[in-house]
Short mmCIF file of the C-alpha atoms (twelve columns), coordinates in Angstrom:
data_MODEL
# 
_entry.id   MODEL 
# 
loop_
_atom_site.group_PDB 
_atom_site.id 
_atom_site.type_symbol 
_atom_site.label_atom_id 
_atom_site.label_alt_id 
_atom_site.label_comp_id 
_atom_site.label_asym_id 
_atom_site.label_seq_id 
_atom_site.Cartn_x 
_atom_site.Cartn_y 
_atom_site.Cartn_z 
_atom_site.pdbx_PDB_model_num 
ATOM 1   C CA . MET A 1   46.243 -0.158  -52.462 1 
ATOM 2   C CA . ALA A 2   46.843 -3.250  -50.843 1 
ATOM 3   C CA . THR A 3   45.221 -3.641  -47.328 1 
ATOM 4   C CA . ASP A 4   47.462 -4.825  -44.646 1 
ATOM 5   C CA . ARG A 5   46.430 -8.763  -43.780 1 
ATOM 6   C CA . ARG A 6   47.202 -8.063  -39.871 1 
ATOM 7   C CA . ASP A 7   45.056 -5.866  -39.642 1 
ATOM 8   C CA . ALA A 8   42.547 -7.004  -41.892 1 
ATOM 9   C CA . VAL A 9   42.500 -10.022 -39.484 1 
ATOM 10  C CA . THR A 10  43.001 -8.198  -36.206 1 
ATOM 11  C CA . PRO A 11  40.249 -9.418  -33.435 1 
ATOM 12  C CA . HIS A 12  38.504 -5.608  -32.838 1 
ATOM 13  C CA . GLY A 13  35.163 -6.679  -30.559 1 
ATOM 14  C CA . LEU A 14  34.214 -7.137  -27.038 1 
ATOM 15  C CA . ARG A 15  37.620 -6.594  -25.400 1 
ATOM 16  C CA . SER A 16  38.715 -3.009  -27.210 1 
ATOM 17  C CA . ARG A 17  38.969 -0.061  -24.734 1 
ATOM 18  C CA . ARG A 18  35.105 1.656   -26.987 1 
ATOM 19  C CA . PHE A 19  33.454 -1.864  -26.434 1 
ATOM 20  C CA . VAL A 20  34.414 -1.385  -22.805 1 
ATOM 21  C CA . THR A 21  33.867 1.715   -22.542 1 
ATOM 22  C CA . LEU A 22  30.229 2.318   -23.807 1 
ATOM 23  C CA . LEU A 23  29.127 -1.390  -21.877 1 
ATOM 24  C CA . VAL A 24  29.829 0.437   -18.347 1 
ATOM 25  C CA . VAL A 25  28.441 3.336   -18.828 1 
ATOM 26  C CA . MET A 26  24.803 1.333   -20.535 1 
ATOM 27  C CA . ALA A 27  24.866 -0.344  -17.191 1 
ATOM 28  C CA . LEU A 28  24.756 2.194   -15.362 1 
ATOM 29  C CA . GLY A 29  22.359 4.263   -17.139 1 
ATOM 30  C CA . VAL A 30  20.199 1.030   -16.707 1 
ATOM 31  C CA . ALA A 31  21.270 0.886   -13.294 1 
ATOM 32  C CA . GLY A 32  19.676 4.756   -12.510 1 
ATOM 33  C CA . TRP A 33  16.699 4.259   -14.672 1 
ATOM 34  C CA . MET A 34  15.448 1.157   -12.772 1 
ATOM 35  C CA . PRO A 35  15.700 2.070   -9.203  1 
ATOM 36  C CA . LEU A 36  13.436 5.431   -10.562 1 
ATOM 37  C CA . HIS A 37  11.166 3.899   -12.566 1 
ATOM 38  C CA . THR A 38  9.708  1.701   -9.718  1 
ATOM 39  C CA . PHE A 39  10.356 4.841   -6.815  1 
ATOM 40  C CA . MET A 40  8.401  7.280   -9.556  1 
ATOM 41  C CA . SER A 41  5.456  4.309   -9.704  1 
ATOM 42  C CA . LEU A 42  4.934  3.946   -5.988  1 
ATOM 43  C CA . TYR A 43  4.715  7.819   -5.596  1 
ATOM 44  C CA . VAL A 44  2.914  7.692   -8.459  1 
ATOM 45  C CA . ARG A 45  0.457  5.608   -7.302  1 
ATOM 46  C CA . ASP A 46  0.210  6.310   -2.787  1 
ATOM 47  C CA . HIS A 47  -0.044 10.437  -4.260  1 
ATOM 48  C CA . LEU A 48  -3.028 8.790   -6.444  1 
ATOM 49  C CA . GLY A 49  -4.381 6.327   -3.832  1 
ATOM 50  C CA . ALA A 50  -5.436 3.777   -6.105  1 
ATOM 51  C CA . GLY A 51  -5.001 0.462   -5.145  1 
ATOM 52  C CA . LEU A 52  -2.890 -2.677  -7.069  1 
ATOM 53  C CA . ALA A 53  -4.439 -1.964  -10.361 1 
ATOM 54  C CA . GLY A 54  -3.556 2.184   -9.672  1 
ATOM 55  C CA . GLY A 55  -0.176 0.687   -10.091 1 
ATOM 56  C CA . ALA A 56  -0.682 -1.563  -12.906 1 
ATOM 57  C CA . TRP A 57  -1.687 1.437   -15.043 1 
ATOM 58  C CA . VAL A 58  0.692  3.893   -13.556 1 
ATOM 59  C CA . LEU A 59  3.491  1.336   -14.888 1 
ATOM 60  C CA . LEU A 60  2.316  0.785   -17.819 1 
ATOM 61  C CA . ALA A 61  1.115  4.790   -18.827 1 
ATOM 62  C CA . ILE A 62  4.832  5.325   -17.513 1 
ATOM 63  C CA . HIS A 63  6.771  2.162   -20.267 1 
ATOM 64  C CA . GLY A 64  4.430  2.845   -22.787 1 
ATOM 65  C CA . ALA A 65  5.009  7.275   -23.487 1 
ATOM 66  C CA . LYS A 66  8.407  5.515   -22.954 1 
ATOM 67  C CA . SER A 67  7.721  3.960   -25.643 1 
ATOM 68  C CA . THR A 68  6.147  5.717   -27.960 1 
ATOM 69  C CA . VAL A 69  8.891  8.366   -27.020 1 
ATOM 70  C CA . GLY A 70  11.521 5.446   -27.900 1 
ATOM 71  C CA . LEU A 71  9.870  5.224   -31.490 1 
ATOM 72  C CA . LEU A 72  11.121 8.510   -32.037 1 
ATOM 73  C CA . SER A 73  14.784 7.809   -30.888 1 
ATOM 74  C CA . GLY A 74  16.023 7.395   -34.939 1 
ATOM 75  C CA . VAL A 75  15.747 11.226  -35.454 1 
ATOM 76  C CA . TRP A 76  17.340 12.363  -32.805 1 
ATOM 77  C CA . ILE A 77  20.037 9.483   -33.283 1 
ATOM 78  C CA . ARG A 78  20.388 10.494  -36.423 1 
ATOM 79  C CA . ARG A 79  21.157 13.870  -36.195 1 
ATOM 80  C CA . LEU A 80  23.315 13.884  -32.541 1 
ATOM 81  C CA . GLY A 81  24.666 10.232  -33.221 1 
ATOM 82  C CA . SER A 82  24.515 7.670   -30.720 1 
ATOM 83  C CA . ARG A 83  26.880 8.326   -28.187 1 
ATOM 84  C CA . TRP A 84  24.986 12.635  -27.747 1 
ATOM 85  C CA . THR A 85  22.094 11.039  -27.658 1 
ATOM 86  C CA . TYR A 86  22.472 8.548   -25.464 1 
ATOM 87  C CA . THR A 87  24.523 10.821  -22.867 1 
ATOM 88  C CA . THR A 88  21.821 14.194  -24.004 1 
ATOM 89  C CA . GLY A 89  19.384 10.915  -22.233 1 
ATOM 90  C CA . LEU A 90  21.713 10.595  -19.380 1 
ATOM 91  C CA . ALA A 91  21.834 13.686  -17.883 1 
ATOM 92  C CA . GLY A 92  17.537 14.203  -18.853 1 
ATOM 93  C CA . LEU A 93  17.714 11.317  -15.950 1 
ATOM 94  C CA . GLY A 94  19.533 13.098  -13.655 1 
ATOM 95  C CA . VAL A 95  17.800 16.101  -14.240 1 
ATOM 96  C CA . LEU A 96  14.715 13.652  -13.656 1 
ATOM 97  C CA . ALA A 97  16.878 12.122  -10.364 1 
ATOM 98  C CA . LEU A 98  17.394 15.619  -8.724  1 
ATOM 99  C CA . GLY A 99  13.915 17.271  -9.370  1 
ATOM 100 C CA . ILE A 100 12.526 14.202  -7.489  1 
ATOM 101 C CA . ALA A 101 14.290 14.579  -4.346  1 
ATOM 102 C CA . VAL A 102 13.189 18.385  -5.148  1 
ATOM 103 C CA . THR A 103 9.790  18.189  -6.192  1 
ATOM 104 C CA . PRO A 104 7.359  19.635  -3.637  1 
ATOM 105 C CA . ASN A 105 3.835  17.111  -4.140  1 
ATOM 106 C CA . LEU A 106 2.634  14.944  -7.721  1 
ATOM 107 C CA . ALA A 107 2.929  18.199  -10.433 1 
ATOM 108 C CA . TRP A 108 6.187  18.944  -9.789  1 
ATOM 109 C CA . LEU A 109 7.036  15.748  -10.508 1 
ATOM 110 C CA . VAL A 110 4.609  15.629  -14.338 1 
ATOM 111 C CA . ALA A 111 6.473  18.526  -15.715 1 
ATOM 112 C CA . LEU A 112 10.068 16.875  -14.515 1 
ATOM 113 C CA . ALA A 113 8.926  13.667  -16.251 1 
ATOM 114 C CA . PRO A 114 9.514  15.276  -19.678 1 
ATOM 115 C CA . ARG A 115 13.086 15.956  -19.410 1 
ATOM 116 C CA . ALA A 116 14.135 12.347  -18.416 1 
ATOM 117 C CA . VAL A 117 13.155 11.314  -21.639 1 
ATOM 118 C CA . CYS A 118 15.393 13.494  -23.850 1 
# 
């Protein structure tokens, strides 16, 4: 079966609709995730009454947990595919953000945090 020469050299790169959509979704995810991490660490630090070193430990715990779960994400990507894994992660972020808005204390926040790293 002969391949069409035009299809073989036609660029589908960075201007394709799927790639631009992926970039927009990823940018929105990062735009939601970064402030949430920043405010969550301050909230936990203030609740614990810790100083600057306490804030550093909280950030270390948050990023350490995120990195550990990130190492296991390959299993979920193989099972669900990258699109559904990312969608599930964004849904978890939304649940956490909503939970932070209505949580009465730190114990509820700690209980909701694992939902964000799904």
